[in-house]
N, C-alpha and C positions, 0 to 999 in steps of 0.2 A: 391659699396661701397660710405659711404657718409663721407668725411674729413671734419671737423672741423677747422675752421680756427680763430685762437685768435690773438685778437691784444694783443700787450702788449708794456711796457714799465719799465725803469728800475728806481728803487728808490735810493736815497741815502740820508739818513738823514743827517741833520746837525751835525757838527764834529765827523762824523763816519765815518768808512772807507768800511762797507760792503754795497756791491750791491745787493739789492734784486729784484728779476723779479716778476712783478705784471701783470698777464693777465685781461685786460680790460673788455672783454666782458664772461669772466668765471662769471656768474651771479649768484648771491644766494640770498634768500629772504632777504627782509630788516629786521634788528635786532630791537626791541624795546629798548630803553633805557630810564632811568629816569633822568627827570630835575631837577633841585635845587629847584622847588617848589612842587616837588612830582609828578607831572602830568608824565605819559610814552605815549611817541610818537615815531612812526615809523622812521627811518632812510630818509626814501624817502617822505619828505613833502614839501609842499610850502612855499614861505615868506611869503604870505597873513595867512596862515595857523600860522606860527611861530608869527606874529603880533599879530592875533587874542588871542593867547594863553599869550601876553606880555612876549616874550621870546626874549634876546638881543642876537645878533651872537658875540662871541669871538673869535679870534684868539687863538690857543694853545698855550701852554708857547714855549718857544724857542727851549728846548730842543726836542721837537717833533715836530719839521718843520722838511720838507724833500722837495728834488727837484726831478722831474722827467725827466729822458732822454729818447729818442727813440732810441740810439745805447748805446749799452753796453761799447763800447771803451771809448765812451764820458761820460759814468756815471764814468766809474773807473777812467778818468783822474781827472774829477771833484772833486770825493772823495779824489783822493790824493792831490790836490790842496786844497781842503778844510780841510783837518786834517793838513797840512802844515802850514796852515794860522792861524788855532787854536792852533798849537804848539808855532808859533810866537808870537801871543797875550799872550800867558800864559808867554812866557819868558819877554815880555816886561812888564808884573804885576811885576816878578819877580823882573827885572832889576828896575823897579821904587819903589819896596818894599825896597830894598837895598841902595838905593839913598834918600829914606826917613828916613832909618834905620841910615844912615851914617850922615846926616843933624842934626838929633835928638843927635846923641853922641856929634858930634861938638858944638852943641848948648848947651848943659848940661854939657859938658867938667869939667869947673872949679866945679860944684856942685857933681859932680862924682866922680872927683880924688882929692877934697881938703875939700870941705865944709861937704860931707856927710861920710867922711871916718868913719869906725867903731872907731878907734882909736882918731878922734875928736870928736865923739857923747861921748863916754864914758870920755874924758877929761872934757867936758861940764857938763855931768851928776856930775862927781866928784866936780867941781865948784861950782854946786847949791846944791850940797849935795842931790840928789836924790838917793834913793836905791828901 
């Protein structure tokens, strides 16, 4: 009986909590994909081939970046830590937004509570005989 051994690692996408098991030697045929210039290439190509086709390598968007870990426990710990860090960043953005709002309100207090009151606008309208 032949036993198949698969090497695996655990993938955690940035700002996500899911831990995905990835088998690294579960080989599948290379897929073709379209480049921006309309050419179709295999996924398994060399850097020289990319240069000859005048293709630049670009990092993917931040939301599709991931980290790989050998142990599942470590991946789970990092997923939790990453999610908590992301939550704290969002809270900091909210706190900064509230501070900016308070600052704007205090900077424009005189205008909002005296000059631009609807009664003062109507009073000025009557004085200028605007209808």
